[in-house]
C-alpha positions in Angstrom: -17.7 -3.8 5.3 -16.9 -0.2 6.4 -13.2 -1.0 7.1 -12.9 -2.4 3.5 -14.5 0.7 2.1 -12.1 2.9 4.0 -9.2 0.8 2.8 -10.2 0.9 -0.9 -11.1 4.6 -0.7 -7.6 5.4 0.8 -6.0 3.3 -1.9 -7.7 5.2 -4.7 -6.8 8.6 -3.1 -3.2 7.5 -2.5 -2.9 6.3 -6.1 -3.9 9.7 -7.3 -1.5 11.5 -5.0 1.3 9.0 -5.9 0.8 9.7 -9.7 1.0 13.4 -9.1 4.1 13.0 -6.9 5.8 10.9 -9.5 5.1 13.4 -12.2 6.6 16.2 -10.1 9.7 14.1 -9.2 12.9 14.9 -11.2 15.7 13.2 -9.4 16.1 9.5 -8.5 15.8 10.4 -4.8 12.6 12.4 -5.4 11.2 9.4 -7.4 11.9 7.0 -4.5 10.2 9.4 -2.1 7.3 9.9 -4.6 6.7 6.1 -4.7 5.6 6.1 -1.0 1.9 7.0 -1.7 1.7 4.4 -4.5 3.2 1.7 -2.4 1.0 2.6 0.5 -2.0 2.5 -1.9 -1.1 -1.1 -2.7 -0.9 -1.9 1.0 -4.3 -0.4 1.6 -5.8 -2.3 -1.3 -4.4 -5.5 0.2 -5.9 -4.6 3.5 -9.3 -4.1 1.8 -9.0 -7.6 0.4 -8.4 -9.0 3.9 -11.5 -7.3 5.1 -13.6 -8.4 2.1 -12.4 -12.0 2.5 -14.6 -12.4 5.6 -18.0 -11.7 4.0 -16.9 -13.4 0.8 -15.9 -16.5 2.9 -12.6 -16.7 1.0 -10.0 -18.2 3.3 -7.4 -18.6 0.5 -7.7 -14.9 -0.4 -7.6 -14.0 3.3 -4.4 -16.0 3.8 -2.7 -14.6 0.7 -3.7 -11.0 1.4 -2.8 -11.3 5.1 0.7 -12.5 4.1 1.2 -9.6 1.6 -0.1 -7.1 4.1 2.3 -8.5 6.8 5.3 -8.3 4.5 4.5 -4.6 3.7 4.0 -3.7 7.4 6.8 -5.7 9.0 9.5 -6.0 6.4 9.0 -3.8 3.4 8.4 -0.4 5.0 11.3 -0.5 7.5 13.7 -1.6 4.8 12.5 0.8 2.1 12.3 3.9 4.4 15.7 3.2 6.0 17.5 2.1 2.9 16.1 4.5 0.4 14.8 7.6 2.0 16.8 8.1 5.2 20.3 9.5 4.6 
C-alpha cells in the first residue's frame, strides 16, 4: 500500500504545482510547459490505481489503469515533450 500512497501523494502535490504554474503562464508556450505537472499528476494517480487494484482484487481496474499508465509513459510523454516543448 505504500507505493499507492506515494503515487497519490505525488499526484496531489503535482496538481498544486501545476495549478500555480498555469496561473503564472502567460503565453501559449508557457501554458504548454505549465501543463507538465498536471499531466504527470494524472499519470501518478493512474499509477496509484494500479497499485490499489491488487489489494482491492480489481483485475478490470488493474487492466484499465495499466493501459492508461502505459500510454502516458511510452507514447504521450515522448510525443508531448518533443512536439510541444522542444524547439
